[in-house]
C-alpha positions as CSV (number, residue, x, y, z in Angstrom):
1,M,-69.0,20.7,-71.0
2,K,-69.8,16.9,-71.0
3,I,-67.4,14.3,-69.5
4,S,-67.4,12.6,-72.8
5,R,-66.6,15.4,-74.9
6,V,-63.9,16.3,-72.7
7,R,-62.3,12.8,-72.9
8,W,-62.8,13.2,-76.6
9,A,-61.2,16.7,-76.7
10,C,-58.4,14.9,-74.5
11,R,-57.5,12.6,-77.7
12,R,-54.8,14.9,-79.2
13,G,-52.3,14.2,-82.2
14,M,-49.4,14.1,-80.0
15,L,-49.0,11.1,-78.0
16,E,-46.9,13.2,-75.3
17,L,-50.2,15.4,-74.9
18,D,-52.0,12.2,-74.5
19,V,-50.1,10.7,-71.7
20,L,-50.8,13.8,-69.8
21,F,-54.4,14.9,-70.4
22,Q,-56.2,11.3,-70.9
23,P,-55.4,10.6,-67.1
24,F,-56.0,13.4,-65.6
25,V,-59.5,13.8,-66.9
26,E,-60.0,10.1,-65.8
27,N,-58.5,11.1,-62.2
28,H,-59.0,14.2,-61.1
29,Y,-61.2,16.4,-63.7
30,E,-64.5,15.4,-61.8
31,Q,-63.1,16.9,-58.6
32,L,-62.1,20.2,-60.2
33,S,-64.3,23.3,-59.5
34,A,-66.8,24.6,-62.0
35,A,-64.2,27.3,-63.0
36,D,-61.3,25.1,-62.9
37,K,-63.3,22.9,-65.6
38,H,-63.7,26.1,-67.7
39,I,-60.1,26.7,-67.7
40,F,-59.2,23.1,-68.6
41,V,-61.4,23.2,-71.4
42,K,-59.9,26.3,-72.8
43,L,-56.6,24.7,-72.3
44,L,-58.1,21.8,-74.6
45,E,-58.5,24.6,-77.4
46,G,-55.1,25.2,-77.6
47,E,-52.9,23.9,-80.5
48,D,-51.1,20.7,-80.0
49,P,-47.7,22.3,-80.8
50,V,-48.2,25.5,-78.6
51,L,-49.7,23.2,-75.5
52,F,-46.1,20.6,-76.0
53,A,-44.2,23.6,-75.6
54,W,-45.9,24.7,-72.5
55,F,-45.9,21.4,-70.9
56,M,-42.2,20.4,-71.8
57,G,-41.3,23.9,-70.3
58,H,-39.9,25.0,-73.6
59,E,-42.4,27.9,-73.3
60,T,-44.2,29.4,-70.9
61,C,-47.9,30.4,-71.4
62,S,-48.8,34.1,-70.9
63,D,-52.3,33.4,-69.8
64,P,-52.1,33.1,-65.6
65,E,-55.2,30.8,-65.7
66,L,-53.7,28.8,-68.0
67,A,-50.3,28.7,-66.8
68,A,-51.6,27.5,-63.7
69,M,-53.6,24.7,-65.2
70,V,-50.6,23.5,-66.9
71,I,-48.6,23.2,-63.5
72,R,-52.0,21.5,-62.1
73,V,-51.7,19.0,-64.7
74,R,-48.3,18.0,-64.9
75,G,-47.9,17.9,-61.4
76,R,-51.0,15.2,-60.9
77,T,-49.6,13.3,-63.9
78,A,-45.9,13.3,-62.9
79,P,-44.2,9.4,-62.6
């Protein structure tokens, strides 16, 4: 997927997710492997309430690849 489409997909309906995804894409996405880029794009296909629950630690993702990407994004965008 082109980076412009990934940037667009990072624009969410929740500010909390925008604050996580947009800096990650701008600063780290290009360095990901092709496989990890695919996983990140798959993550972006999730519904905002589900993603919010995963990123805020209220729920754990059952998909190990997505769960690892959640941890990676959180770790790269932490203050």
